[in-house]
C-alpha positions, 0 to 999 in steps of 0.5 A: 659946848657946855663948859665942864665946870658948869656941867659939874656944878649943875649936875653933881657927879654921882655914879651910874647906880645913883642915876639909874635908881632915881630914874626908876623912881621918876619914870614908868616901867615902860623904859627899856634901854636902861635895863640892857645898857645900865649907864647914865651918860655924862657926855658924848662925841662922835662914836664915843659915849662917856658915863658919869663914872668916866668910862667910855663906850664905843656906840654901835647903837647911835640912837637906834640909827638916828645919829648918822653923824654921831654925837655932837658932830661939828656940822650939827653944832654949827647949824644949831649955833647959826640957827639960834643966832638967826632970830628965826622961830623954833616952832611954826606949825606948818608955816614956812621959813627960809630954813624950811625952804632950804631943807625941803629943796635938799631933801626932795633932791635926794628922792627918786628922780631928784624928787620931780614926782614927789612932794613932802608932808611934814608930820608929828616928830615921830616915825609912827605918826608918819606911818599913821599919815601914810596909812590914812592917805592910802585909804583916802586915795583908794577908798579901800580899807585893808592894809597888807604888812609883813611878818617881822616888820616894825612900824611904830607903837601907835594904834595903826602903826602897831597894827601893821607891826609884826611883833605880837609882844606889845600887841597882845595886851592892847585890844581893838587895834586898827582892823583890816590888816593882813600879814604876809611872809617876808623873806628870811635868808636864814629861816625861810618861812616856806622852808625852801631857802635860797632863790627858790624860796624867794621866788615862792614868796614872790609867787605867793604874794602875786597869787594872793592879790590876784586870787578872787578866792583869797578871802581878802579884799584888794588892799589900799596899801602894802607897807614894808621895810626894804631892810627890817631893823627890829625884826632882825636885820632881814634884807629884802631880796632885790627880785622880791622887792621888784615883784612887790612893786610890779604887782602893787602897780598893776592893781592900784595898791599904794606901796609904802616903804618905811625908811625910818631906820634904814634910810639916809646912807645906812645901807650903802645907798641914800635909801634902802629901796634903791638897791632894787631900783624901785620907786615907792609911792610913799616913803616914810622918813624919820630918825637920821633925817632930823640930824638927831632932833625929832623930825618925821615926814613923808615923801609921796608921789604928787598924784596921791596927794589928795589930802584936804587941808588939815586932814592930818596935822600936828603941833610939832610938825614945824620943828625949825631947829630939826630942819636946820640940823637935818639940812646939815646932816643931808649936806654932810651925807652927800658932800662926804659920800657917807653912803659909799663909806658905809658900804665899804666899812660895813662890808669890812665889818661883815667879812670880819664877822663871817671869819669869826663865824668860822671859829664860833658856830654860835654865830648862825648867820651874819647879814645886813647891808652897809652899816646895818648889820645883824648877827643871828645867835644860835644854839649849834648844839641842838638839831638843825632844821631842814635848811640846816639852820639852828634854833635861836639862842636868846639867852646867849644873845642877852649874855653877849650884849651884857659882856659887850657893855662890860667891854665898852661896846653899846649895841642892841638886840632884835629878831624873833626871840631877841637873838640877833645882835645888831650893829648900827654905828654912826656912819662916820665910824673909821677903820680903827674904830671898826676894828675895835668894835670887832675885837670887843665883840669877840672878847664879849662873845668868848666871855659869854660862851664861857659863862653860859656854856662853860666853853673855853675861847675858840682858836 
């Protein structure tokens, strides 16, 4: 750890406005988080972040789900110290090392069937590059070119990954994205795309997918792959129903379509199981992994069924696929997740948080729905003063959601928004969050909600 005196000597302690102003001078307009969370971070530990003015925040963003063990976890620091003292190289392209060997063995053991049918492909250090690799491999194996993705999905910002991402905002200004992408409706418990809702809506979506694939008059050639998230993150924390996921797996297997499951955000214990697809008991053909797999350092890779590994050597490469320090911190993270049974802990604490928020929903009808699995939760913010739709769901209220996020920040709670209109408040705390910190998150959120309602609607606190 850096000595405090050294830190202060090297980095003069100005206020947040000073650093944010300089960031605006140094960086492109593309920066986003500082516009919603206007702070300059001085230090962080566990679930806590401290800004340069000395204010502490409870971090329920955790690097968009990257920091499974929180900030500067002792196991991560120890792994870095050990690695630095070992003399091993920090960068090896795709040459192997004892560190890479140990990491690979551990990660494979966590895949379905303890990884017996899988192999690993190390990619460039972003989830988007791993998505690109998965799409390319599916096309290479099948000889087909089309891809099916789903509304609300998020898979990255490179050309292929953006092409299979649902959000049209970042796509509209970029012409000629990867062709041959067909979007299908994804289940949404609060806003069923067919306007049916409940189990009937899920059954209709599964039937529609099957008919689309099997109908020779659908107008679309058989795809190379289907790509989806078992729990959509950026799309508003939408959980795929178990029966729907199983149907997708059944149909893709029957027709020789590779099933790519993007576990970049939901993977590694966050939903209560090591991978979100495990809730449905399925085995994807390709699993996309990043974020938490590197223990806070950049790392991305695929777990792919060996039968589909038809790459020619070097057919998908990248300079930084050999980040050895990330493999060291990644191994420390995987060991901690397993040894401390953090997926089960995430399930328990997530269920408690969900129950508290659902009780709050009874007092605050602007909370249209609380949903999610484990410590991946979403709260849909709605305008209950407007007329509901045929399923009794109210219109989204993105203005109120923005105000809630701002007041959460003022209360010392860091969180993000997502969903179709940015009207879903998202909770992605580190998996190490304890009971007291969960209770604190709930109380701070309620204070922020009350303040936002008072500001935006002139309402007094609900009782």
